[in-house]
C-alpha positions as CSV (number, residue, x, y, z in Angstrom):
1,M,-18.3,-47.2,17.6
2,N,-16.8,-44.9,14.9
3,T,-15.8,-41.3,15.5
4,V,-14.9,-38.8,12.9
5,A,-13.1,-35.6,13.7
6,S,-12.6,-33.1,11.0
7,L,-11.5,-29.4,10.5
8,P,-12.9,-27.0,7.9
9,L,-11.2,-27.4,4.6
10,A,-11.4,-24.1,2.6
11,P,-8.6,-23.4,0.1
12,R,-7.7,-19.8,0.0
13,L,-6.5,-18.0,-3.1
14,L,-3.4,-15.7,-3.1
15,I,-2.3,-17.2,0.2
16,K,-0.8,-20.6,1.1
17,P,-3.7,-23.0,0.8
18,S,-4.3,-25.9,3.1
19,L,-4.3,-29.6,2.3
20,A,-5.9,-32.3,4.4
21,C,-4.9,-35.9,4.8
22,F,-6.4,-38.8,6.8
23,S,-4.5,-40.7,9.6
24,R,-6.1,-43.9,10.9
25,K,-5.7,-45.5,14.3
26,D,-7.6,-48.7,15.1
27,V,-8.3,-49.9,18.7
28,G,-9.6,-53.4,18.6
29,R,-10.8,-55.3,15.7
30,Y,-14.5,-55.6,16.8
31,G,-16.4,-53.0,18.7
32,G,-13.3,-50.8,19.1
33,I,-13.0,-47.1,18.5
34,K,-11.7,-46.0,15.0
35,V,-10.6,-42.4,14.9
36,Y,-10.2,-40.6,11.7
37,A,-8.4,-37.2,12.2
38,V,-8.1,-34.6,9.5
39,L,-4.7,-33.0,9.8
40,R,-4.0,-29.6,8.2
41,E,-0.9,-29.2,6.0
42,D,0.0,-26.1,4.1
43,G,0.9,-25.7,0.6
44,A,4.6,-25.7,1.2
45,E,4.4,-29.1,2.7
46,F,2.4,-30.3,-0.3
47,A,5.1,-28.9,-2.6
48,R,7.8,-30.8,-0.7
49,N,6.0,-34.0,-0.8
50,N,5.5,-33.9,-4.5
51,N,8.9,-32.5,-5.4
52,L,7.5,-29.2,-6.6
53,E,9.4,-26.7,-4.3
54,A,11.3,-25.2,-7.2
55,L,8.0,-24.4,-8.9
56,F,6.0,-23.0,-6.1
57,Q,8.5,-21.7,-3.5
58,V,8.5,-18.1,-5.0
59,D,8.5,-15.1,-2.6
60,D,5.5,-12.8,-2.8
61,P,6.5,-9.7,-4.5
62,G,4.0,-7.6,-2.5
63,P,2.3,-4.3,-3.6
64,R,4.5,-1.7,-5.2
65,A,3.4,1.7,-6.7
66,P,5.4,4.3,-8.5
67,V,6.9,6.9,-6.2
68,K,6.6,9.7,-8.7
69,K,3.6,10.7,-10.9
70,F,5.8,11.0,-14.0
71,L,8.4,8.4,-14.8
72,D,11.2,8.3,-17.2
73,V,11.6,5.3,-19.6
74,N,13.9,3.2,-17.4
75,E,11.7,3.7,-14.3
76,A,8.6,2.8,-16.3
77,L,10.5,-0.3,-17.6
78,E,11.2,-1.5,-14.0
79,V,7.6,-1.0,-13.1
80,V,6.5,-3.2,-16.1
81,R,9.0,-5.9,-15.1
82,F,7.7,-5.9,-11.6
83,D,4.2,-6.3,-13.0
84,I,5.4,-9.5,-14.9
85,Q,7.1,-10.8,-11.6
86,Y,3.8,-10.4,-9.8
87,C,1.8,-12.1,-12.5
88,D,4.2,-14.9,-12.5
89,W,3.8,-15.3,-8.6
90,R,0.0,-15.1,-9.0
91,A,-0.1,-17.8,-11.8
92,R,2.0,-20.1,-9.6
93,Q,-0.4,-19.6,-6.7
94,D,-3.4,-20.3,-8.9
95,L,-1.9,-23.5,-10.2
96,L,-1.1,-24.6,-6.6
97,T,-4.7,-24.0,-5.7
98,I,-5.9,-26.2,-8.5
99,M,-3.6,-29.0,-7.5
100,L,-4.8,-28.8,-4.0
101,L,-8.4,-28.9,-5.0
102,H,-7.6,-31.9,-7.2
103,S,-6.2,-33.6,-4.2
104,K,-9.4,-33.0,-2.2
105,V,-11.4,-34.4,-5.0
106,V,-9.3,-37.6,-4.9
107,E,-9.7,-37.5,-1.1
108,V,-13.5,-37.3,-1.3
109,L,-13.6,-40.2,-3.8
110,N,-11.3,-42.3,-1.5
111,P,-13.1,-45.6,-0.7
112,L,-11.8,-45.4,2.9
113,A,-13.6,-42.0,3.3
114,R,-16.8,-43.1,1.6
115,E,-17.4,-45.8,4.3
116,F,-18.3,-43.0,6.7
117,K,-20.1,-40.6,4.4
118,S,-23.6,-40.7,2.8
119,I,-24.2,-40.3,-0.8
120,G,-25.8,-37.0,-0.3
121,T,-22.8,-35.7,1.7
122,L,-20.5,-36.8,-1.2
123,R,-22.6,-35.3,-3.8
124,K,-22.6,-31.9,-2.0
125,E,-18.8,-32.0,-1.4
126,L,-18.2,-32.8,-5.1
127,A,-20.5,-30.0,-6.2
128,E,-18.7,-27.4,-3.9
129,L,-15.4,-28.7,-5.2
130,Q,-16.5,-28.3,-8.8
131,Q,-17.5,-24.6,-8.1
132,E,-14.1,-24.0,-6.5
133,L,-12.3,-25.6,-9.5
134,E,-14.3,-23.5,-11.9
135,K,-13.2,-20.4,-9.9
136,A,-9.6,-21.5,-9.9
137,H,-9.6,-22.0,-13.6
138,N,-11.0,-18.6,-14.2
139,Q,-8.3,-17.2,-12.0
140,V,-5.7,-18.9,-14.2
141,H,-7.2,-17.5,-17.4
142,L,-7.2,-14.0,-15.8
143,S,-3.6,-14.4,-14.8
144,E,-2.8,-15.4,-18.4
145,A,-4.5,-12.2,-19.6
146,R,-2.5,-10.2,-17.1
147,V,0.7,-11.8,-18.1
148,S,0.0,-11.2,-21.8
149,S,-0.8,-7.6,-21.2
150,A,2.3,-7.0,-19.1
151,L,4.5,-8.6,-21.8
152,D,3.1,-6.4,-24.5
153,K,3.8,-3.4,-22.3
154,L,7.3,-4.6,-21.7
155,A,8.0,-5.1,-25.4
156,H,6.8,-1.6,-26.1
157,M,8.9,-0.1,-23.4
158,E,12.0,-1.9,-24.5
159,T,11.4,-0.6,-28.0
160,L,11.3,2.9,-26.7
161,V,14.5,2.4,-24.7
162,S,16.4,0.8,-27.6
163,A,15.2,3.2,-30.3
164,P,17.8,5.9,-31.1
165,S,16.7,9.6,-30.7
166,T,16.5,10.8,-34.4
167,A,14.2,13.7,-33.9
168,E,15.7,17.0,-35.2
169,P,14.9,20.3,-33.6
170,P,12.1,22.2,-35.6
171,T,13.4,24.9,-37.9
172,S,11.7,28.4,-38.1
173,S,10.0,27.6,-41.4
174,S,8.4,24.4,-39.9
175,L,7.3,26.4,-36.9
176,S,5.7,29.1,-39.1
177,A,4.0,26.5,-41.3
178,T,2.7,24.8,-38.2
179,A,1.4,28.1,-36.7
180,S,-0.4,28.9,-40.0
181,S,-2.1,25.5,-40.2
182,T,-3.2,25.8,-36.6
183,A,-4.7,29.2,-37.4
184,R,-6.6,27.7,-40.3
185,V,-8.0,24.8,-38.2
186,R,-9.2,27.3,-35.5
187,A,-10.9,29.4,-38.0
188,K,-12.6,26.3,-39.6
189,N,-13.8,25.2,-36.1
190,K,-15.4,28.7,-35.5
191,Q,-17.7,28.2,-38.6
192,P,-21.3,27.2,-37.6
193,R,-22.1,23.5,-38.1
194,R,-24.3,22.8,-41.2
195,R,-25.6,19.4,-40.0
196,L,-27.5,18.3,-37.0
197,D,-25.7,16.0,-34.5
198,V,-28.6,14.4,-32.6
199,S,-26.6,12.7,-29.9
200,G,-24.0,15.4,-29.7
201,P,-20.2,15.0,-29.9
202,V,-18.4,12.5,-27.6
203,K,-17.1,14.4,-24.6
204,P,-13.5,14.0,-23.5
205,Y,-13.1,11.3,-20.9
206,N,-10.1,10.1,-18.7
207,P,-8.2,7.3,-20.3
208,S,-8.1,5.5,-17.0
209,L,-11.9,4.7,-17.4
210,K,-10.9,2.0,-19.8
211,N,-9.0,0.1,-17.1
212,F,-12.1,-1.6,-15.7
213,W,-14.2,-4.7,-16.4
214,Y,-17.2,-4.0,-18.5
215,P,-20.2,-6.3,-19.1
216,V,-21.1,-5.9,-22.8
217,A,-23.3,-8.9,-23.7
218,F,-25.5,-11.6,-22.2
219,S,-24.3,-15.2,-22.3
220,S,-27.6,-16.1,-23.9
221,D,-26.7,-13.9,-26.9
222,L,-24.0,-16.4,-27.7
223,K,-25.9,-19.7,-27.3
224,A,-25.4,-20.8,-30.9
225,P,-21.7,-21.5,-31.7
226,D,-21.9,-19.5,-35.0
227,T,-23.3,-16.3,-33.4
228,M,-21.4,-13.0,-33.4
229,V,-22.3,-9.8,-31.3
230,P,-20.8,-6.6,-32.6
231,I,-20.4,-3.9,-30.0
232,D,-18.9,-0.4,-29.7
233,C,-16.7,0.4,-26.7
234,F,-15.0,3.7,-26.2
235,E,-15.6,4.7,-30.0
236,E,-14.0,1.5,-31.2
237,Q,-15.6,-1.4,-33.0
238,W,-15.4,-4.8,-31.7
239,V,-17.1,-8.3,-32.2
240,I,-17.7,-11.1,-29.7
241,F,-17.9,-14.8,-30.6
242,R,-17.1,-18.2,-29.2
243,G,-13.9,-20.1,-29.9
244,K,-13.1,-23.8,-30.3
245,D,-13.1,-24.2,-26.5
246,G,-16.6,-22.6,-26.1
247,R,-15.1,-19.6,-24.3
248,P,-16.1,-16.1,-25.6
249,G,-13.4,-13.9,-27.3
250,C,-13.5,-10.2,-28.4
251,V,-11.5,-9.0,-31.4
252,Q,-11.5,-5.8,-33.3
253,N,-14.3,-5.7,-35.9
254,T,-12.0,-5.0,-38.8
255,C,-10.0,-7.6,-41.1
256,A,-6.3,-6.9,-41.3
257,H,-6.5,-7.6,-45.1
258,R,-9.0,-5.1,-46.6
259,A,-10.6,-3.7,-43.4
260,C,-13.9,-5.4,-44.0
261,P,-16.2,-5.7,-41.0
262,L,-15.8,-9.2,-39.5
263,H,-19.3,-9.4,-38.1
264,L,-20.7,-9.5,-41.7
265,G,-19.0,-12.8,-42.1
266,S,-19.4,-16.2,-40.2
267,V,-17.9,-18.3,-37.5
268,N,-16.2,-21.5,-38.8
269,E,-14.9,-24.0,-36.3
270,G,-14.4,-21.4,-33.6
271,R,-12.8,-18.8,-35.9
272,I,-14.5,-15.7,-37.2
273,Q,-14.2,-15.6,-41.0
274,C,-14.0,-12.4,-43.1
275,P,-16.8,-12.3,-45.8
276,Y,-14.4,-10.6,-48.3
277,H,-11.5,-13.0,-48.8
278,G,-12.1,-15.7,-46.1
279,W,-9.4,-14.8,-43.7
280,E,-10.1,-16.5,-40.3
281,Y,-9.1,-15.3,-36.8
282,S,-9.2,-17.0,-33.5
283,T,-10.4,-15.5,-30.2
284,D,-6.8,-14.1,-29.5
285,G,-6.8,-12.2,-32.8
286,K,-4.3,-14.4,-34.6
287,C,-5.0,-15.1,-38.3
288,E,-5.1,-18.9,-38.7
289,K,-6.2,-19.2,-42.3
290,M,-5.4,-17.2,-45.5
291,P,-6.9,-18.7,-48.6
292,S,-5.0,-18.4,-51.9
293,T,-2.0,-16.8,-50.3
294,K,1.1,-17.6,-48.3
295,M,0.5,-17.9,-44.6
296,L,1.9,-15.0,-42.8
297,D,2.1,-14.0,-39.0
298,V,-0.8,-11.6,-39.0
299,R,-2.8,-10.6,-35.9
300,I,-5.6,-8.2,-35.1
301,Q,-6.2,-6.6,-31.7
302,S,-8.1,-8.5,-29.2
303,L,-9.3,-7.8,-25.7
304,P,-9.3,-9.9,-22.4
305,C,-12.8,-11.5,-22.4
306,F,-14.4,-13.7,-19.8
307,E,-17.9,-15.1,-19.0
308,Q,-19.3,-14.9,-15.5
309,E,-22.8,-14.9,-14.0
310,G,-24.6,-14.9,-17.3
311,M,-22.6,-11.9,-18.6
312,V,-19.7,-11.4,-21.1
313,W,-17.0,-9.1,-19.7
314,I,-14.2,-7.3,-21.5
315,W,-11.2,-5.2,-20.4
316,P,-10.7,-2.4,-22.9
317,G,-7.8,-0.7,-21.0
318,D,-4.0,-0.9,-21.5
319,D,-3.1,-1.8,-17.9
320,P,-3.1,-5.6,-16.9
321,P,-6.7,-6.7,-16.1
322,K,-7.7,-6.9,-12.5
323,A,-7.7,-10.4,-11.0
324,T,-11.5,-10.2,-9.9
325,I,-14.5,-9.4,-12.0
326,P,-17.3,-7.6,-10.2
327,S,-20.3,-9.7,-9.2
328,L,-23.8,-8.7,-10.5
329,L,-25.7,-11.2,-8.4
330,P,-28.4,-9.7,-6.1
331,P,-27.6,-9.4,-2.4
332,S,-28.5,-12.1,-0.1
333,G,-32.3,-12.1,0.7
334,F,-33.2,-10.5,-2.7
335,T,-34.7,-12.3,-5.7
336,V,-34.6,-11.1,-9.4
337,H,-38.0,-11.4,-10.7
338,A,-37.6,-10.0,-14.1
339,E,-34.8,-8.8,-16.5
340,C,-35.6,-6.5,-19.4
341,S,-33.5,-5.3,-22.3
342,L,-35.1,-2.3,-24.2
343,Y,-33.7,-1.0,-27.5
344,L,-34.9,2.0,-29.3
345,A,-34.1,2.8,-32.9
346,D,-34.4,6.3,-34.2
347,S,-34.8,7.3,-37.9
348,D,-31.1,7.2,-38.5
349,G,-30.9,3.6,-37.5
350,A,-28.9,4.1,-34.3
351,T,-30.0,2.2,-31.2
352,S,-29.9,3.1,-27.6
């Protein structure tokens, strides 16, 4: 008689995951009882067993928020450094989760374990592990985007700290010139508009509205590898395309050379190519090809861009992107019967 005793094996992100291992005890060679017990072991033990303590034994920095609403340069620099410390801790936890999931896959495929599991059970466990691995890989890419954003902010803050104060106090003549120019601008604004603005001017909005994940395109819109999707987001022009690895990327829709719209060009081997002089950019905005000229370190702006649940999401804000993307799946018990996308073009060519 064979008996299998097991405990639930569910790795948890951002906390110490658990690792399972088999221990075997035989009682008799024929007709005896074979007990397979699944013993739980946390991530710290896994790191010790694999000589990885120096990599994963990092203290959780925990949440921290600025005490004051307005910070000076040095205080803001410390906040950015703390963000990088947290991103480093998060990336280590994501990597540990992937390693634990890999160990579980090896465990499922172990010939000793297959003796007591049906093919259907093994397929189900492998499918669940593949989904967990995909989520863990997405978490790693999100952590990379957060680290990149935090490093950019840190470089900007260090520039502000090290830059000498060269501003001179304004003179009376400059103040009078500024006042006269301001008066002319106000008088010009009071004049009646001579043209009709159908949609109306863009109303002021809080800059913090940019610090969210926004779905901007369907994954089906990027089926072909040479497809480009131009979008407008917060009055800025962007273009979405797939890179060499098949993942979507979002870069500004303007070439760094002559400001030509990139969506008028093409996608060549995972790089978007400008139609004017053939400069090519990767999904992170780096120019990787400059025909007929010396190669220089040129880069255009790019946004964190990920694909989830059939949608392409971007993060247009300056803050590090959040670690989780909202889910658009229907609640349990509900079924999506139809999805419609309606575009209406007016006489001016605008779509809504």
